[in-house]
N, C-alpha and C positions, 0 to 999 in steps of 0.2 A: 398567609400572605406576608409577615415579616421574614419568615424564613426562606422564602420564594425571591422576597426583593434584596436580601443579603446575599444568597446563590446568586442572584443576578449579576449584584456589582462584584463580587468577588470573579464571577468568568470573565465580565468586562474588565477588571484589570488585568485579570493574568493573560487576556489578548492583545491587549498595550502593551504588557512587557515582552509576552513574545516576538511583537511586530516590530518593538524597538532593537531586540535580540539579532533577529533576520535581518533589519535594515544594516545593523553595525558588521553582520558577518558577510553582508553584502557586500558593502561598503570596503571592510576591511581586504576580501577576496579581489575585489575591481581593482584596488590601489596596488596590493603586495603581491597576487598572482599573475599580472597580465602576462608574463614571457610566458608562464603554463599553458597559457589558452591555444588552442590552434590555430595558427595566422591565417587571414583569408589568402594573403600570397607572399612568397618568398620573390618575386621577381624585380620590385623597388632594391631589395639588399642586394641581388644578382646583378643586375645592372651598374649598381654602384662600384659594387668590388670588380667584377671582371675585367675592364680595362686594365688593373694591377695586379690580375695574375696569368704568370707567364707559361710557356710550354720548355723544357730544360731537355737536350738530348746529350749527351757525352758519348765517347769513344774511348775505353782505354786496352790497352795491350795486356791481355795474360798470357802469362808465363806458362811455359809445358812442365809438366810434373817432374820430368829427370829421375834421377836416382833415389831422390825421397820419394816421392812417388809410388818408387816400385817397392822402396822395403818396407814401407805401410799397407800397402795394397797389391802388390806382385806385379811380375811384368806383364802387359799384355797380349803377350807371345806365350805365357807358362814360361816352361824350358824348353819350346821348341826352337832352337838354334837355327837350324835349318829354315823354319818360316819366317825366323828374322833376317837370315839372307839374301831373301826372293823380295824384300824392300828395296826401293828406290836409294842412292848413296847417301841424298840429304836426308832420310827417315832412320838412315840404319843404328844410327847413335841418339838419334832424337823422335823417337816413336811419340813423344808428343810437344808437339811444335806451339812454338807463341802464338795468337789469335787475335785480331781485334774482336771487342766486343760491346756491341752498342747499347747502352739503357736511355731511357726517359724518365722523366720526372715533373718537378712541380715546382713552383716557387713564387714570391711578391714580393713588388717593388716595395720598399720601405722611407725611399728619396729620389727628387728627382734627378739627381746627379747618377742614377744609375745603380743603387745600391740593390739587390736583390738578397732575401732569403730563403734559405733550401735549406735538405738534408745534408747532413755530410757523408751519408752513405752515397746520396745523389752523384756527388762528382769528386769524391775520393778517389786517388789514382788515376785520373780523367787524364787524356793527350788530350783532349780538345772538347770543349763546353760551346756547347750553341743555345742562344737563346732567343725565345720566337715569342716575339709580342701578342696581344691581341688581336692586333691590326693587320696581323703577318708578317711583319718586319723583324729579320732575325738576325743578329750579332753574335760576334765569339764575345766570349767572356772567361776574364782572371777569379781565379782564387784570390780572395781579400786573405779572408783567414777560415781556417776549421775549428771544429772540438769535438774528438770523436766520443769523447766522455758522454754529452747529450746528443748527441747526433746532429751537432748545427752546423751549417756552412754560411759566411758572407761570401758572395760572389758579385762581379760587377761589370756592368756594359759601359762603352762610351760611344759618343755620337748619337744616341738615340733623345729624339725632341720630344716638348711636351710629354713626361712621365707623369704617372697620377699614383702617388703614393696610397697605400693602404693604412689606415690609424689601426694603433695599435690601442686594445682596451685592457680589464684589468679581470684576469682569469681567477684572482684570489674570492671575488665579490661571484663568481659563476655559481648559482645554484642546479644541484641532479636537479633532472625533470625540464631543466629549460631547452629552447629550441634554439639550435646552430643549422650552420648551413655551411658544407663543405665545394671548396669548388678546385678542380687541378684538372689532371690530363690522364684518368685513368685508361689503360691501354693503348695508350696514346690520344685518346678523341678529347680532345683540347676543348676547356671552357665547360666542362660540364658540369653541374650546379645537381646538389643531394642536398639532402636535409634530415635532420631526426632531434633525438635528445641528447642534451649531458646523461649518460646511464649510472656514471660514478666519479669520483674524484680522489687522485693518490693512487691509482694505478699503481705498483710494483711486478714487472714484466720478466726480471731480469736481464734487461739488454746493457746495464751499467750503472755505475755505484749512483749515480743520480736520479734514477727513474721515481715520479712523481707523473703520471700519464694522467690525462683527462680521456677517460673511456667513452665513445659515443656508438649511435647506434646509425646512424648516417654514413651513406655507403660510401666505402675507402677501398679500393682497390689498387694494384702496382700501375703505379704512374703516376699517384694522389700524392705520393711523399714530397712533402716538403711545401706543400698550397697550404693555404687558410682556411681556417675553421674559425667562421665568422659569426657573432652573436646577435641576435637581435636588433641592436642599434649600430650594427653594420662595421662594427671595429672587430680588429684579429684578437681572439682571443685561448690558439691554440694552433701549431704548425702541425699537419697532418704526417705521422711518421710510421706506422705500425698497423699491422692485420692480423688477426689469428685465423691462418691458412684453412684451417678444419670445421672454423665456425663462421656462422653468417651475421651480421649487423653488432661484430666486435670490432670496432677499431680503438686508436690511440695516439691522441694528440698531445705535443708536448706543451706544458702552458707558458702561456708569453711573459707572464711575472717573470719564470726561470731563465728566458728565454731573452730578457732585454736588456738584462747586466752582461749575458755573454755577446751580444750582438754590438751593445756600446763596446766593449773591450777588443772585439774581432775587427771593429771598425778605424778604432783608436791605435792600438798594436799588433794586428794578425793573427795575435794571441790571447790564449786567456789564462790568467794567475788567479789562484787561489788561495786562499788561508789555510796554514797547515797548524794543528795543535799539536801532536804527536803521542797518541794516546792511545791503547788497544780500549775497546770500548763493546759492551752487550747489554740485550737487556735484561733488566733488573723482573725475576720469575720470582712468585713468591716463597719458592725453595730459598732462593739467594737471598731475599730479604727476612727470611727466618734467619737464616746460618750468620748471616753480617747482622741480625740485631737491627734492621732497618723498620722504623715505623711508616714512614713515608713511602707510598704503594707507588709514585712516579717520579720519574727521574732515569737518568742511566747511567750503568753501573762500570766503572773508570776499572779495567784488569792489568793494563798495564802502562808504563810511560818511560819513554824512549829518552834515556840521557842525554842529555843536552838540548833537548828541543824545549820548544814554549813552555810546554808543560810542566814540565821537569822544574825551568829557570823559575816557572811562575806560583809553584809549589805544591800542582796537585800531587796526590800519593794512590799511587794501586789503590781498590776498594771504595774509593769517594762514591758519590754519588752525587751527580751532577745534574740540578734539579734547573737553572735557567741561566739561557748568556745574555747577556745585554737587558735583563727584564723578560726575558721572551722564555716561557717555556719549554720545556725538552722532553717528553716519556719516550721516544725510541731513538735506536742508534739513529735510524734514518734521518731524523728531522736533527738531530747535534750536527750528524754531518754536513747537511747542506746547508746549516747559517754558517757552520765556520767556512765551508769553501765560498760561499757567497760573500763575507766578510772580508773588507781589504786587506793586504799584505800593510803590515806593521800597526795595526788597530789594537789599541792598547781596548782590551777585550774585560769584561765584568763577569766573572762564573761565580754562580751563589752553589754551593754543596751542603753534603751532609758528610759530616767524616765523626765516626764513632757515636752517633747521634745528635752531633751539635752540629746549630747550623753557621757556615763559616763564608766569609767571601775574599775569593782572589780575583789576582789580575794578568790575565794572560797579552803579553805580545805577542801578535800572530805571525809565523814568518812565510814564506811564499812554499807553495806544495808544490815538488817537484814528481809528476805525473808518476816516474818510474820509483817514486822513493816507495809507495806502498809496499811494491810487489817486492821489491830487491829487499825488506827488512820482514817480511813474511807476515805483514799485520797492518793493519793500518785505521783511522776512524771507521773503515765501511768493512773491513777485515781482511779484505782483499779487492781486488776488480771483477776475480772470480766467483767471491765467495767460496771462498775456499782457505781452510785451516791445513797445516801440514805439521810433521816433526819429523827429523833425522829418526831411522828406525833403528833403535836397539835391541841387541840379541835377547832381553827379558820379554820383551815386548813381541818379537817376532813368535817365540813360542808359544806364547798368548795368543798369538791374534793366527795358531797354524799352521806359521811357515818354518822352514826349518834355522836353525840357531843363525848360520853364518849367512843368511839373508838379507842384502844390503838394499835402498834406496829410501823414499821418502813415504811417510803410510801418512794416511788422510784422516785425519784428526775429527774433523767434521765439515761439513757442506751448508752454506746457508740454504735452506726452502727457496727456491725460487730464481736461484742463484745460476751463472752460468755452469759453473762443476755440477751443480743438481740438475741441470738441464741436458747436461751432455752424459750421464747416466756414472758418475762418480759417487761413490762412498765411501762411507766410514771403514778403515780399515782395508782399504784397498793400498797396492804398493805401489808407486811413481818410480819405474826403471828410466827411462827416456824420456828427453822431452825434444823435439825436432830431430830424432834420431840421437841424443848427444844422450851419454850416461851422464845419471843423477844419484850421488848414494848419501848428499846430506841436504837439508832444508836452506844452506847458503845458495848451494848450485843451483837448486832447482829454479830458485826464483829469480837468480842469476839468467838462467837459461830461457826462463819464459818472459824478460824484459830486454835479453839481447838482442833483437832487428826489430826497431822503433816503426820499420815498414812494413812488416809483417801483421797481417788483419787477423790472422789465426795462430792457434797452437797446436800442433798434434803430441799426444799423451799416450805414451806406451808403459802398460799396468798392467799388475799382475792381482789376479782376484781370489784368492786361498788356492783349493787345487783344481780350480774350474781352466786354470790355464793365463794367459795374456789376452789383452784387447787393447785395442786401440781408439781413443776419441779424440774430439775435436773441437775445440771451444774457440769463440770467439773473443777477441782483446779487448 
């Protein structure tokens, strides 16, 4: 009997402990995981946000292909001059005439004065921009400023009354698995509301040097570009930007925390200025750590310091391992580049680093980054905008790569996985011969031609791959 009494007491205590644990777990789940529960309805969020979401239609002039088109892709008539002679006079010398292209996108109001945020690719090179409000009113819009590097643009309409702005949230606090809502005009279907979850954060998709996308399975389609991605508290946490055409339920949005500073700069100055340190960097691999005798496993390795630039003046040297910037840890080149780029020009920035196994602190006064500067030099904090490293082809290297000793051009030494060059098919060992039909025989000439025309959205590259012949590829700038 005594044994049974003790056993009964033990079971009773165990039950009480289990009840308390379950109760605490339930309270924790209820208090911290509400964002992950399936909402009963999204109608409240949609009704509050829709008046601030706009439809954007644009018209732009697309230039004909001309001689450059024929050089890379051949004449549309082949070598048949008789066929070309049959054309009307206005087409004989211009088989690829200019034409008007119309596009649709979305945006959202950020203040009652008529400022609207959208994607750069929605309004880039547009001759006309029309904004249609939720109530059906239409207004002409003007571009206040654009930032192609982050695909953001700010436009403005005048004369609209009772505009309602959307509040901006905090994308840094957003959790994977949280519910979100996307509003926009997919395929011109205005005020379309879709919902899903945050699938991932910090995605790099090769669209530019500042990739840091929110991935979502909320349905995003052509026409959604520039529209808001909204959290369950009704605030904008992202700007819908891109999709994977061959995928389903894979969309990408620019985090609103990345966009806030850019929007402010566009609103105030019409352009974006970024901090510049002037270093070449790369990720610290275990092999490099062992080679340089670096015991610390996290940090960004300095591979090059540009003479006369802020890093050089501040005392940074090649093979330094940068560990923190203004007290914030950096472990990848992307993190370092983003932090420097988002820092104000002229800021005296504290850099903690490791040199020859010893900790050291230096201060670097950031200068203004010229967006063409990183390509003109052939390298940067982010390698370059294409994710491409090149060198002038030397005779000894040409022979090792299987080319003739007198082969000239620029040899690809590395491509960043997922970068624009990688996506365009360039590989290590390829020899670049021409850029936009202009021969290039050294690295400086290559980057000069790449950066020559600021208005070009793409660059065409003629390259040679071993004994397989010549190829042409096209990359977005």
